[in-house]
C-alpha positions in Angstrom: -53.1 -9.6 -7.3 -54.9 -11.1 -4.3 -53.8 -14.3 -2.4 -55.1 -17.5 -4.0 -56.4 -20.3 -1.8 -56.0 -23.9 -3.2 -58.7 -25.6 -1.1 -58.5 -29.3 -0.3 -55.6 -30.1 -2.6 -55.7 -33.8 -1.5 -59.2 -34.4 -2.8 -60.1 -31.8 -5.4 -61.1 -32.9 -8.8 -58.4 -32.4 -11.4 -58.8 -32.3 -15.2 -57.0 -34.9 -17.3 -53.9 -33.6 -19.1 -53.0 -36.9 -20.9 -49.9 -39.1 -20.8 -46.4 -38.0 -19.8 -44.4 -36.8 -22.8 -41.3 -39.0 -22.4 -42.4 -42.4 -21.0 -39.8 -45.1 -20.3 -41.7 -48.4 -20.6 -45.1 -49.5 -19.5 -47.4 -48.5 -18.0 -47.5 -45.0 -19.4 -48.2 -42.5 -16.6 -51.2 -40.3 -16.9 -51.3 -36.7 -15.7 -54.0 -34.5 -14.2 -53.4 -30.8 -13.3 -55.2 -27.7 -12.2 -53.5 -24.3 -12.5 -54.5 -22.0 -9.7 -52.1 -19.2 -10.7 -50.5 -18.4 -14.0 -48.4 -15.3 -14.5 -46.7 -15.9 -17.9 -45.0 -12.5 -17.9 -43.3 -13.4 -14.7 -42.8 -17.1 -15.6 -44.7 -18.3 -12.5 -47.3 -21.0 -12.2 -48.9 -22.7 -9.2 -51.4 -25.4 -8.8 -52.1 -29.1 -8.1 -50.6 -31.9 -10.2 -51.2 -35.7 -10.1 -49.4 -38.6 -11.8 -50.4 -42.3 -12.0 -47.8 -45.1 -11.8 -45.1 -45.3 -14.5 -41.5 -44.4 -15.3 -40.7 -41.3 -17.3 -38.1 -38.6 -18.0 -38.5 -35.1 -16.4 -37.6 -32.2 -18.6 -38.8 -29.1 -16.9 -36.9 -25.9 -17.6 -38.2 -23.9 -14.7 -37.3 -24.3 -11.1 -40.0 -25.9 -9.0 -40.9 -26.1 -5.3 -43.5 -28.8 -4.6 -45.1 -30.4 -1.6 -46.4 -34.0 -2.1 -49.8 -34.6 -0.5 -50.3 -38.2 -1.6 -48.5 -41.1 -3.1 -45.0 -42.7 -3.3 -42.3 -42.3 -5.9 -38.6 -42.1 -6.6 -36.8 -39.4 -8.5 -33.3 -40.0 -9.8 -31.6 -36.8 -11.0 -29.1 -37.0 -13.8 -25.8 -37.9 -12.3 -27.3 -38.3 -8.8 -28.7 -40.8 -6.4 -32.4 -41.8 -6.2 -34.6 -39.9 -3.8 -37.5 -41.6 -2.3 -40.5 -39.3 -2.0 -43.7 -39.8 0.0 -46.7 -37.8 1.0 -45.6 -35.0 3.4 -42.3 -34.5 1.6 -41.3 -31.2 -0.1 -38.8 -31.0 -3.0 -37.0 -28.2 -4.7 -35.9 -28.7 -8.3 -33.4 -26.2 -9.6 -33.7 -24.8 -13.1 -33.4 -27.4 -15.9 -33.5 -30.3 -13.5 -33.5 -33.6 -15.5 -33.9 -37.1 -14.3 -36.2 -40.1 -14.1 -39.4 -40.4 -12.2 -40.6 -43.8 -11.0 -44.1 -43.4 -9.6 -45.1 -46.4 -7.6 -48.4 -45.1 -6.1 -50.3 -42.2 -7.7 -48.7 -39.0 -6.5 -50.3 -35.6 -6.0 -48.5 -32.5 -5.2 -49.0 -28.7 -4.9 -46.4 -26.8 -6.9 -44.9 -23.5 -7.8 -42.7 -23.2 -10.9 -40.6 -20.1 -11.6 -37.5 -18.8 -13.2 -34.7 -17.1 -11.2 
């Protein structure tokens, strides 16, 4: 496999994915995503993801490393304290991280999900 360049992640056009699967109230956040790499046999995916304002529950089974390139939000892990996240921040989510997203300003991030 060759290296994959994700060019201009802050402004690239992203296809609509639809609403979040577990919204908590209104407005219901809408998602956009573009996969740049998908290796199902290795359980690895990488790309660019965007979410409009709203509150919703995260239920991702894989680990994730992401770098926020735009927006403002909070993430409160189950049993933990809220984390304020802004453009320029990077976050690592361990396997099976659960919690509540509260997106205040549309966020965009580059991400890699994987299993370890």
